[in-house]
C-alpha positions as CSV (number, residue, x, y, z in Angstrom):
1,M,-18.0,35.8,-74.8
2,I,-20.9,35.5,-72.5
3,Y,-20.7,32.6,-69.7
4,F,-24.0,31.1,-68.5
5,I,-23.7,30.1,-64.6
6,D,-26.2,27.2,-63.3
7,I,-27.6,28.8,-60.0
8,E,-29.2,25.7,-59.2
9,L,-26.1,23.7,-59.6
10,T,-24.1,26.4,-57.5
11,L,-26.6,26.1,-54.5
12,E,-26.8,22.7,-54.9
13,Y,-22.8,22.4,-54.3
14,N,-23.1,24.9,-51.5
15,V,-25.1,23.0,-49.5
16,F,-23.1,19.8,-50.4
17,M,-20.1,21.5,-49.1
18,K,-21.4,22.7,-45.8
19,E,-22.8,19.3,-45.2
20,Q,-19.4,18.0,-45.8
21,L,-17.6,20.7,-43.3
22,I,-20.4,19.6,-40.5
23,K,-19.3,15.8,-41.1
24,I,-15.8,16.8,-41.0
25,R,-16.4,19.1,-37.7
26,Q,-18.0,15.9,-36.1
27,L,-15.3,13.6,-36.9
28,L,-12.8,16.1,-35.5
29,T,-14.8,16.6,-32.2
30,K,-15.1,12.9,-31.9
31,S,-11.3,12.8,-32.4
32,G,-10.7,14.9,-29.4
33,F,-10.0,18.3,-31.3
34,L,-11.6,21.4,-29.6
35,D,-14.0,23.7,-31.3
36,K,-11.5,26.6,-31.9
37,E,-8.6,24.1,-33.3
38,I,-11.1,22.7,-35.4
39,T,-11.9,26.1,-36.8
40,I,-8.3,27.1,-37.4
41,Y,-7.3,23.9,-39.0
42,L,-10.3,24.1,-41.5
43,T,-9.2,27.8,-42.3
44,I,-5.5,27.0,-42.8
45,L,-6.4,24.4,-45.1
46,E,-8.6,26.7,-46.9
47,L,-5.9,29.3,-46.9
48,G,-2.8,27.2,-47.6
49,R,-0.5,29.3,-45.7
50,G,-0.7,32.7,-43.5
51,T,0.6,34.4,-41.0
52,V,-0.9,34.0,-37.3
53,A,-2.9,37.4,-37.7
54,E,-4.1,36.5,-41.2
55,I,-5.1,32.9,-39.8
56,S,-6.9,34.2,-36.7
57,R,-8.4,37.0,-38.3
58,K,-10.2,35.0,-41.0
59,A,-11.2,32.2,-38.3
60,G,-12.7,34.9,-35.7
61,I,-10.5,34.1,-33.0
62,N,-7.8,36.2,-31.1
63,R,-4.3,36.5,-32.1
64,S,-2.9,35.0,-29.0
65,T,-5.3,31.9,-28.8
66,G,-4.3,31.4,-32.7
67,Y,-0.5,31.0,-31.7
68,V,-1.2,28.3,-28.9
69,I,-3.7,26.4,-31.6
70,L,-1.1,26.5,-34.8
71,D,1.6,25.2,-32.2
72,S,-0.7,22.4,-31.2
73,L,-1.4,21.9,-35.0
74,A,2.3,21.9,-35.5
75,S,3.0,19.3,-33.1
76,K,0.2,17.0,-34.4
77,N,1.8,17.2,-37.8
78,L,-0.8,19.0,-39.3
79,V,0.8,22.5,-40.2
80,T,4.5,23.2,-40.3
81,I,6.2,26.5,-39.8
82,S,7.8,28.7,-42.4
83,G,10.3,31.6,-42.0
84,K,11.0,33.3,-39.0
85,E,9.5,36.3,-37.3
86,P,7.9,39.0,-38.4
87,K,7.3,37.3,-41.2
88,Q,6.8,33.5,-39.8
89,E,4.0,31.9,-41.7
90,Y,2.2,28.7,-41.1
91,V,1.7,26.3,-44.1
92,A,-1.0,23.5,-44.2
93,L,0.1,20.1,-44.9
94,S,-1.3,17.5,-46.5
95,P,-4.8,16.3,-45.2
96,S,-3.5,12.7,-45.4
97,N,-1.5,13.8,-42.4
98,L,-4.6,14.0,-40.6
99,M,-5.2,10.2,-41.3
100,K,-1.7,9.5,-40.0
101,Y,-2.4,11.3,-36.7
102,L,-5.8,9.6,-36.2
103,D,-4.2,6.1,-37.0
104,N,-1.4,7.1,-34.2
105,Q,-4.1,8.3,-31.7
106,A,-6.0,4.9,-32.3
107,E,-2.9,2.6,-31.8
108,Q,-2.1,4.7,-28.5
109,H,-5.5,4.3,-27.4
110,K,-5.0,0.5,-28.1
111,S,-2.2,0.3,-25.9
112,I,-3.7,2.2,-23.2
113,A,-6.8,0.0,-23.2
114,E,-4.7,-3.5,-23.4
115,N,-2.7,-1.8,-20.3
116,A,-5.9,-1.0,-18.5
117,K,-7.0,-4.4,-19.0
118,E,-4.1,-5.8,-16.9
119,L,-4.9,-3.0,-14.4
120,I,-8.7,-3.8,-13.9
121,P,-8.1,-6.4,-11.0
122,E,-6.1,-3.6,-9.0
123,L,-8.4,-1.5,-9.7
124,I,-11.8,-3.4,-8.5
125,S,-9.8,-4.0,-5.3
126,F,-9.7,-0.7,-4.6
127,H,-13.5,0.0,-5.7
128,N,-15.6,0.0,-2.3
129,V,-19.1,-0.9,-3.4
130,G,-21.7,-0.6,-0.5
131,D,-20.8,-3.0,2.0
132,R,-18.9,-5.4,0.2
133,P,-15.3,-6.2,1.4
134,R,-12.3,-4.1,0.4
135,V,-9.1,-5.9,-0.2
136,S,-5.7,-4.2,-0.5
137,F,-2.4,-5.6,-1.3
138,Y,0.9,-4.2,-0.6
139,E,4.0,-5.6,-1.9
140,G,7.8,-5.9,-0.9
141,L,9.3,-4.9,2.4
142,A,7.7,-1.6,2.2
143,G,4.2,-3.0,1.8
144,L,4.9,-5.6,4.7
145,E,5.8,-2.6,7.0
146,H,2.7,-0.7,6.1
147,V,0.4,-3.2,7.1
148,Y,1.8,-3.5,10.4
149,E,1.7,0.4,10.7
150,D,-2.1,-0.2,10.0
151,S,-2.7,-2.4,13.1
152,L,-1.2,0.4,15.0
153,T,-4.7,2.2,14.4
154,S,-6.5,-0.3,16.4
155,K,-9.1,1.1,18.7
156,G,-8.9,-2.2,20.8
157,D,-7.5,-5.7,21.3
158,I,-5.9,-7.2,18.9
159,Y,-6.2,-11.0,18.2
160,S,-3.2,-12.7,16.0
161,T,-0.8,-15.5,15.3
162,S,2.5,-14.6,14.5
163,T,5.9,-16.4,13.0
164,Y,8.6,-14.4,14.8
165,E,11.6,-16.1,13.3
166,E,10.2,-15.0,9.7
167,M,9.5,-11.6,11.0
168,H,12.7,-10.7,12.6
169,D,14.6,-12.1,9.6
170,T,12.6,-10.4,7.1
171,L,12.1,-6.8,9.0
172,P,15.0,-6.7,11.9
173,R,15.2,-3.0,12.1
174,Y,11.4,-2.4,11.9
175,F,10.2,-5.1,14.6
176,S,13.2,-3.9,16.8
177,T,10.9,-0.7,17.6
178,Y,7.4,-2.1,16.8
179,Y,6.5,-3.8,19.9
180,M,7.2,-0.8,22.2
181,R,5.3,1.9,19.9
182,R,2.2,-0.6,20.1
183,A,2.9,-0.7,23.8
184,K,2.8,2.7,24.0
185,K,-0.3,2.9,22.1
186,K,-1.9,0.7,24.8
187,I,-3.1,-1.5,22.0
188,F,-3.2,-5.0,23.6
189,I,-2.5,-8.2,21.7
190,N,-3.6,-11.7,22.0
191,T,-1.5,-14.3,20.0
192,F,-0.7,-17.7,20.0
193,V,2.8,-18.7,18.2
194,A,4.9,-21.7,17.6
195,N,6.8,-23.0,20.8
196,T,10.5,-22.0,19.6
197,K,13.4,-20.4,21.3
198,L,12.5,-17.0,19.9
199,G,8.9,-17.6,20.7
200,R,9.6,-18.2,24.4
201,K,12.0,-15.2,24.5
202,R,9.2,-12.8,23.2
203,K,6.8,-14.6,25.7
204,E,9.2,-13.4,28.6
205,N,8.3,-9.9,27.5
206,D,4.7,-10.0,27.3
207,E,4.1,-7.6,30.3
208,V,6.0,-4.8,29.0
209,E,5.2,-5.2,25.3
210,Y,1.7,-5.2,26.3
211,R,0.8,-8.9,25.2
212,D,-0.7,-12.2,26.1
213,T,1.3,-15.0,24.3
214,Y,0.5,-18.7,24.0
215,L,3.0,-21.4,22.7
216,I,1.9,-24.1,20.4
217,P,3.7,-27.1,19.1
218,Q,4.9,-26.0,15.6
219,D,4.9,-29.5,14.0
220,K,1.1,-30.1,14.9
221,F,0.0,-26.5,14.2
222,P,2.3,-24.8,11.4
223,V,1.5,-21.3,10.9
224,P,3.7,-19.7,8.1
225,T,1.6,-16.3,7.8
226,D,0.9,-13.5,10.1
227,I,-2.8,-12.4,10.8
228,E,-3.9,-9.7,13.0
229,I,-7.5,-8.9,13.5
230,Y,-8.5,-5.4,14.6
231,N,-11.2,-2.6,14.1
232,N,-13.3,-3.8,10.9
233,K,-9.8,-5.3,9.4
234,V,-8.0,-8.7,8.8
235,M,-4.2,-8.1,8.1
236,I,-2.3,-11.1,6.5
237,A,1.3,-10.8,6.3
238,S,2.9,-13.7,3.9
239,W,6.8,-13.5,4.6
240,K,7.5,-16.1,1.7
241,E,5.7,-14.0,-1.4
242,K,6.7,-10.6,0.5
243,L,2.9,-9.7,0.5
244,G,1.0,-7.6,3.2
245,I,-3.0,-8.0,2.6
246,I,-5.7,-5.7,4.6
247,I,-9.3,-7.0,4.0
248,E,-11.8,-4.6,5.4
249,S,-15.0,-6.0,6.4
250,E,-16.9,-5.9,9.7
251,E,-18.6,-9.4,8.9
252,I,-15.1,-11.1,8.0
253,A,-13.5,-9.5,11.1
254,T,-16.1,-10.2,13.4
255,T,-16.3,-13.9,12.3
256,L,-12.6,-14.5,12.4
257,R,-12.2,-12.7,15.6
258,S,-14.7,-15.3,17.1
259,V,-12.6,-17.9,15.2
260,F,-9.5,-16.6,17.3
261,K,-11.1,-16.0,20.6
262,L,-11.9,-20.1,20.3
263,A,-8.5,-21.0,18.9
264,L,-7.2,-19.2,22.1
265,T,-9.0,-21.5,24.5
266,E,-6.9,-24.4,22.9
267,A,-3.6,-22.6,23.0
268,K,-3.8,-21.7,26.6
269,R,-4.3,-25.4,27.1
270,L,-1.2,-26.1,24.8
271,D,1.0,-23.4,26.3
272,K,-0.2,-24.8,29.9
273,E,0.9,-28.2,29.0
274,A,4.1,-26.6,27.4
275,T,5.1,-24.6,30.6
276,S,4.3,-26.9,33.3
């Protein structure tokens, strides 16, 4: 019996298969597979099964690299291991497992994208674009301590308003040392606070704690948060929210420093009335 082979059809089929392989490689590359990983995967699909040496040899990849890649494919559930050394073989699983793997990856990426959307506002706050103000948020008691520690980096006078009762109730151990640590650094502070028992007590320590305190009537001028202006920064401590905020902006710091200096003029007058 004589068989006739249509050479033209065979060539067309070979061209078609090469084109399909190119498309498969492109798909796997876009899906995160490395070039050698793709080569090994296509090789084991063609062989069906084989030892590491057989698969690596046909793929043109050294044996040690073949081990690593085949284990990676096994973790993706694209191949499985049969037998034990020295006769251990890797067996190609159904290509439908590739679709399951890609679907699973897509779900993971979707979940990551959704989580990223929630974090975008936080990332924006860390993004420093030119001269745009940089705003950082610090939550909890540790966050409040952090913003006060940052104030100890001041290169000049600090202008502030404070709420001693909330400060000492929230962080009693921290503020028991903070004032003297600031004084040792020779960082002078100008502040106005509510005319309360604790406010008057702190005012008595002004000289030793390197500070000028001015008492203002709490009923007329309630100030529930702490604000400190130093360097190019404005620090805000919200005791109710347990939240510390630092705004880094030369323009904003300069503006609020001027506002505070103006407010201190009135605070000095009110303090004189209260203590006379």
